[in-house]
C-alpha positions as CSV (number, residue, x, y, z in Angstrom):
1,M,-43.0,-22.2,-66.4
2,N,-41.5,-24.9,-68.7
3,K,-39.8,-27.5,-66.1
4,S,-36.7,-27.5,-67.3
5,I,-36.2,-23.9,-68.0
6,K,-37.0,-23.7,-63.5
7,L,-34.2,-26.0,-63.8
8,I,-32.0,-23.7,-65.7
9,V,-32.9,-21.0,-63.6
10,N,-32.6,-23.1,-60.3
11,Y,-29.6,-24.9,-60.4
12,L,-27.1,-22.2,-62.8
13,L,-28.0,-19.0,-62.1
14,G,-27.2,-19.4,-58.5
15,P,-23.6,-20.3,-59.1
16,L,-23.5,-18.0,-61.9
17,L,-24.3,-14.9,-59.7
18,F,-21.4,-17.0,-56.8
19,V,-18.6,-17.2,-59.2
20,I,-19.0,-13.3,-60.9
21,L,-19.3,-11.9,-57.2
22,S,-16.2,-14.0,-56.6
23,Y,-14.3,-12.9,-59.6
24,L,-15.4,-9.2,-59.3
25,L,-14.4,-9.0,-55.8
26,F,-11.2,-11.2,-56.0
27,K,-9.7,-8.4,-59.4
28,Q,-11.1,-5.7,-57.1
29,I,-9.2,-6.5,-53.9
30,I,-5.6,-7.2,-55.6
31,N,-5.6,-4.2,-57.8
32,Q,-5.7,-1.7,-54.6
33,P,-2.4,-0.5,-54.6
34,D,-0.6,-0.8,-51.9
35,L,-2.6,-3.6,-50.8
36,E,0.5,-5.2,-49.6
37,I,1.3,-2.3,-46.4
38,R,-2.6,-2.6,-46.3
39,Y,-2.5,-5.8,-45.7
40,Q,0.4,-5.7,-43.2
41,Q,-1.5,-3.0,-41.1
42,I,-4.6,-5.5,-40.7
43,K,-2.8,-8.3,-40.2
44,L,-1.2,-6.8,-37.3
45,S,-4.1,-5.3,-36.3
46,W,-5.6,-8.9,-35.6
47,K,-3.5,-9.2,-32.4
48,E,-5.8,-6.5,-31.1
49,P,-8.8,-7.3,-29.1
50,V,-10.4,-4.4,-30.7
51,F,-10.2,-5.7,-33.8
52,W,-12.2,-9.0,-32.9
53,L,-14.7,-6.6,-31.4
54,V,-15.0,-4.5,-34.8
55,F,-15.4,-7.7,-36.8
56,L,-18.5,-9.3,-34.1
57,L,-20.3,-6.0,-34.3
58,M,-20.5,-6.7,-38.1
59,F,-23.4,-9.3,-37.0
60,L,-24.7,-7.0,-34.8
61,N,-24.7,-4.7,-37.4
62,W,-26.5,-6.9,-39.8
63,G,-28.1,-8.6,-36.9
64,I,-30.6,-5.7,-36.3
65,E,-30.8,-4.8,-40.3
66,S,-32.7,-8.7,-40.2
67,V,-35.0,-7.6,-37.5
68,K,-35.6,-4.4,-39.2
69,W,-36.5,-7.0,-42.7
70,K,-38.9,-9.3,-40.5
71,L,-40.4,-5.9,-39.3
72,L,-40.4,-4.5,-42.8
73,L,-42.0,-7.7,-44.3
74,S,-44.2,-8.7,-41.3
75,P,-47.5,-7.4,-43.1
76,L,-47.0,-10.1,-46.1
77,E,-45.8,-12.9,-43.7
78,K,-44.1,-14.7,-41.2
79,I,-40.5,-15.5,-41.4
80,S,-38.2,-16.4,-38.4
81,L,-35.2,-14.5,-37.8
82,F,-32.7,-17.2,-39.5
83,Q,-34.7,-17.1,-42.4
84,S,-34.4,-13.1,-42.3
85,V,-31.1,-13.2,-41.4
86,K,-30.2,-15.5,-44.8
87,S,-32.5,-13.0,-47.3
88,V,-30.3,-10.1,-45.4
89,F,-27.1,-11.5,-46.8
90,A,-28.1,-12.4,-49.8
91,G,-29.5,-8.9,-50.6
92,C,-25.5,-7.8,-49.4
93,S,-24.1,-10.2,-52.9
94,I,-26.3,-8.7,-55.0
95,T,-25.9,-4.7,-54.0
96,M,-22.1,-5.3,-54.8
97,L,-23.1,-5.4,-58.2
98,T,-25.5,-2.3,-58.3
99,P,-25.3,1.4,-58.7
100,N,-24.9,3.2,-54.8
101,R,-26.1,-0.7,-53.6
102,T,-29.7,-0.3,-55.0
103,G,-30.1,-3.8,-55.9
104,E,-30.1,-4.9,-52.5
105,F,-33.9,-5.8,-53.1
106,G,-32.6,-8.5,-55.9
107,G,-31.2,-11.1,-53.3
108,R,-33.7,-10.2,-50.7
109,I,-36.5,-11.4,-52.3
110,L,-35.3,-14.6,-53.2
111,F,-36.1,-16.0,-50.0
112,V,-39.7,-14.1,-49.8
113,K,-42.8,-16.4,-51.0
114,P,-43.0,-16.0,-55.2
115,E,-46.3,-14.0,-54.8
116,N,-44.9,-11.5,-52.8
117,R,-42.2,-10.8,-54.0
118,L,-42.8,-8.0,-55.9
119,T,-44.7,-6.4,-53.4
120,S,-41.7,-7.0,-51.2
121,I,-39.6,-4.7,-53.1
122,S,-41.9,-1.6,-51.5
123,T,-40.9,-2.5,-48.3
124,T,-37.3,-3.0,-49.0
125,I,-37.0,1.0,-50.5
126,L,-39.2,2.0,-47.5
127,G,-36.3,0.7,-45.3
128,S,-34.0,1.7,-47.3
129,I,-35.5,5.8,-47.2
130,S,-35.2,4.8,-43.7
131,Q,-31.3,4.9,-43.8
132,L,-30.8,7.5,-45.5
133,S,-32.6,9.4,-44.0
134,I,-30.5,9.3,-40.8
135,T,-27.5,9.2,-42.9
136,I,-28.4,12.7,-44.6
137,L,-29.7,14.4,-41.7
138,L,-26.7,13.7,-39.5
139,G,-23.8,14.6,-42.4
140,A,-26.1,17.7,-42.0
141,I,-25.6,17.6,-38.8
142,A,-21.8,17.3,-38.7
143,I,-21.1,20.0,-41.5
144,I,-23.3,22.8,-39.3
145,Y,-20.8,21.2,-36.4
146,L,-17.5,21.7,-38.3
147,K,-18.4,25.0,-39.8
148,N,-18.7,25.7,-35.6
149,S,-15.6,24.4,-34.2
150,G,-12.7,26.2,-35.0
151,N,-11.8,24.4,-38.0
152,D,-12.9,26.9,-40.6
153,Y,-9.3,27.3,-42.2
154,L,-9.3,23.1,-42.9
155,L,-12.9,23.2,-44.3
156,K,-11.6,24.9,-47.6
157,N,-9.5,22.1,-48.3
158,L,-12.7,20.4,-49.4
159,P,-15.2,22.3,-51.1
160,W,-17.4,20.0,-52.4
161,I,-18.7,18.7,-49.1
162,F,-18.5,21.8,-46.9
163,N,-20.2,24.6,-49.2
164,D,-23.8,26.0,-48.4
165,F,-25.0,24.0,-51.7
166,I,-24.2,20.8,-49.9
167,F,-25.3,21.9,-46.8
168,Y,-28.8,23.0,-47.6
169,F,-28.9,20.3,-50.4
170,S,-28.4,17.1,-47.3
171,L,-30.7,19.5,-44.8
172,I,-33.5,19.6,-47.7
173,S,-33.5,16.0,-48.6
174,S,-33.6,14.4,-45.3
175,I,-36.3,16.6,-44.5
176,I,-38.1,15.9,-47.5
177,L,-37.3,11.2,-47.1
178,I,-38.1,11.7,-42.9
179,L,-41.4,13.4,-44.3
180,L,-42.2,10.9,-47.4
181,F,-41.1,8.3,-45.0
182,F,-43.8,9.0,-42.0
183,K,-46.6,10.3,-45.0
184,I,-45.9,7.6,-47.2
185,H,-49.4,7.0,-46.7
186,F,-50.8,10.5,-49.1
187,L,-47.3,9.4,-51.7
188,V,-49.8,5.9,-52.4
189,V,-53.0,7.9,-52.5
190,F,-51.6,10.3,-55.2
191,L,-49.9,7.6,-57.3
192,S,-53.2,5.7,-56.9
193,R,-54.7,8.6,-59.2
194,I,-52.4,8.1,-62.0
195,P,-54.0,6.0,-64.2
196,L,-50.2,4.3,-65.7
197,L,-49.6,3.6,-62.4
198,K,-52.9,0.9,-61.4
199,K,-51.2,-2.1,-62.2
200,V,-47.9,-0.8,-59.4
201,I,-50.5,0.8,-57.4
202,R,-51.4,-2.0,-55.5
203,H,-48.0,-3.6,-54.8
204,L,-47.1,0.1,-53.4
205,E,-50.4,-0.1,-50.8
206,I,-48.2,-2.6,-48.4
207,V,-46.3,0.6,-46.9
208,D,-49.8,2.4,-46.6
209,S,-50.0,-0.3,-43.4
210,F,-47.8,0.6,-41.3
211,T,-48.8,2.3,-38.1
212,G,-46.5,5.4,-36.8
213,K,-45.2,3.4,-33.9
214,V,-44.2,0.5,-36.0
215,L,-42.2,3.4,-38.4
216,L,-40.8,5.3,-35.2
217,R,-39.1,1.7,-34.4
218,I,-38.0,1.5,-38.2
219,L,-36.1,4.6,-37.9
220,F,-35.1,3.1,-34.9
221,L,-33.0,0.4,-35.7
222,S,-31.4,2.7,-39.0
223,F,-30.2,4.6,-36.6
224,A,-28.5,1.8,-34.0
225,R,-27.3,0.6,-37.2
226,Y,-25.7,3.9,-38.4
227,M,-24.1,4.5,-34.7
228,I,-22.6,0.9,-35.3
229,F,-21.3,1.7,-38.5
230,I,-19.5,4.9,-37.0
231,L,-18.5,2.7,-33.2
232,Q,-16.8,0.3,-36.0
233,Y,-14.7,2.6,-38.2
234,I,-13.1,4.8,-34.8
235,L,-12.3,1.5,-33.2
236,L,-10.5,0.5,-36.5
237,L,-8.9,3.5,-36.9
238,R,-7.5,4.0,-32.7
239,V,-6.4,0.3,-33.4
240,L,-4.4,1.7,-36.7
241,H,-2.6,4.8,-35.1
242,V,-5.0,7.0,-36.1
243,E,-5.4,10.0,-33.3
244,I,-8.3,11.9,-33.9
245,D,-10.3,13.0,-30.7
246,F,-13.9,10.5,-30.3
247,Y,-16.5,13.5,-30.6
248,L,-14.1,15.1,-33.6
249,C,-13.7,11.3,-35.6
250,F,-17.7,10.7,-34.6
251,W,-19.0,14.1,-36.7
252,L,-16.0,13.5,-39.4
253,L,-17.5,9.6,-39.9
254,S,-21.0,11.2,-40.4
255,V,-19.8,13.5,-43.5
256,F,-17.3,10.5,-44.6
257,Y,-21.0,8.6,-44.9
258,L,-22.6,11.2,-46.6
259,A,-20.2,11.3,-48.8
260,M,-20.8,7.8,-49.8
261,A,-24.6,8.4,-50.6
262,I,-24.1,11.1,-52.4
263,L,-21.4,9.8,-54.7
264,P,-22.1,7.1,-57.7
265,T,-20.3,4.1,-57.0
266,I,-20.8,0.6,-57.5
267,G,-20.0,-1.9,-54.3
268,F,-17.4,-3.9,-56.1
269,T,-15.6,-1.0,-57.0
270,E,-16.8,0.8,-54.2
271,L,-13.2,1.0,-52.5
272,P,-10.6,3.4,-54.3
273,V,-13.9,5.7,-53.8
274,R,-14.0,5.7,-50.1
275,A,-9.6,5.3,-49.7
276,T,-9.8,8.9,-51.6
277,V,-12.8,10.3,-49.7
278,S,-11.9,8.8,-46.1
279,V,-8.3,10.4,-46.9
280,M,-9.9,13.8,-48.1
281,I,-11.6,14.2,-44.9
282,I,-9.9,12.1,-42.3
283,G,-6.8,13.1,-43.5
284,L,-7.5,17.4,-42.5
285,F,-7.1,16.0,-38.6
286,S,-4.1,13.6,-39.2
287,T,-1.1,12.5,-41.4
288,N,-1.2,8.9,-40.9
289,T,-2.6,8.6,-44.3
290,L,-1.7,4.5,-44.6
291,G,-3.5,3.9,-41.5
292,I,-6.5,6.0,-42.7
293,Q,-6.3,3.6,-46.0
294,A,-6.3,1.0,-43.9
295,A,-9.2,1.4,-42.1
296,A,-11.4,2.3,-44.7
297,F,-9.9,-1.4,-46.6
298,G,-10.6,-2.9,-42.9
299,I,-14.3,-1.8,-43.0
300,W,-14.9,-2.1,-46.7
301,C,-13.7,-6.4,-46.5
302,I,-15.7,-6.4,-42.8
303,N,-19.0,-4.4,-43.6
304,L,-19.4,-5.7,-47.1
305,V,-17.3,-8.4,-48.8
306,I,-17.7,-10.5,-45.9
307,P,-21.6,-10.5,-46.1
308,A,-21.1,-10.6,-49.3
309,V,-19.6,-13.8,-49.5
310,I,-21.6,-15.5,-46.6
311,G,-24.9,-14.0,-49.0
312,S,-23.4,-15.6,-52.0
313,F,-23.5,-19.3,-50.4
314,F,-27.3,-18.5,-49.1
315,I,-27.7,-18.0,-52.8
316,L,-26.0,-21.1,-54.0
317,S,-28.3,-23.2,-52.3
318,T,-32.0,-21.7,-52.5
319,K,-33.8,-22.5,-55.3
320,I,-35.0,-18.8,-57.4
321,L,-37.7,-20.6,-58.9
322,K,-39.8,-22.3,-55.6
323,S,-42.3,-25.0,-57.1
324,K,-46.1,-24.8,-55.6
């Protein structure tokens, strides 16, 4: 590639992504209704040790994801845990600009060797399948629990989540995703028979190299991340005086994350959807609407905004096109 083009890409594209992301996040935050009230509630919670536990769990969450990414990338190349952390945080930045956070590979591949970047996209997709499988499966189980927990009279307020179609859709989707995850070999073989995909299939074959033991480990890491997401949310709700039984709150949040996985959103415009859905679901069991909204705002900032900002600095400091 022409040297001048490399210079433009390396020293202009990174800073440009940083500026765009920073601007969009800033606009998203300042345009929130009742921002001052929500901020004051979050500010008061800073005095609580539990709040800082929620904050620290964010690093554990993305640390687990970094271990998972290092494992997913291992058949292609060996990277250090710190390199994996930088790659994952960079993915957080790019994913804030894409629908339903589907573009994380765009940031991650910046820290992969150029010759492995296209192939590494398939490992990113495999990791996403494992996380999505856990989210949808536990969401379906949560619907079963809530339907049989004596709260049927409340479920009519959420027909779009609790109707039979969504339940069966979630259950069937999770089963298909888990089967696809563990039997990815059959998909690779099927796609290899399609003439138009002959040139693409070599980039997909890498996912067929994982043993069942490694796939199970990846799925376990995804489950561990999911449990941290839930724990963070429950703890922050408690700090903000949204008093709901721990066990019930777990299943409500499982439905919440199911809804967020299904609903179309873009990272930097996701907050209004999060706030609305959380009030619709958690608000069935608590009248503290402001606390619920503040928790949605806090979790969004801790788990998405802060990692995205950290990742944008990593993007800013890396060369997108590396010299051979």
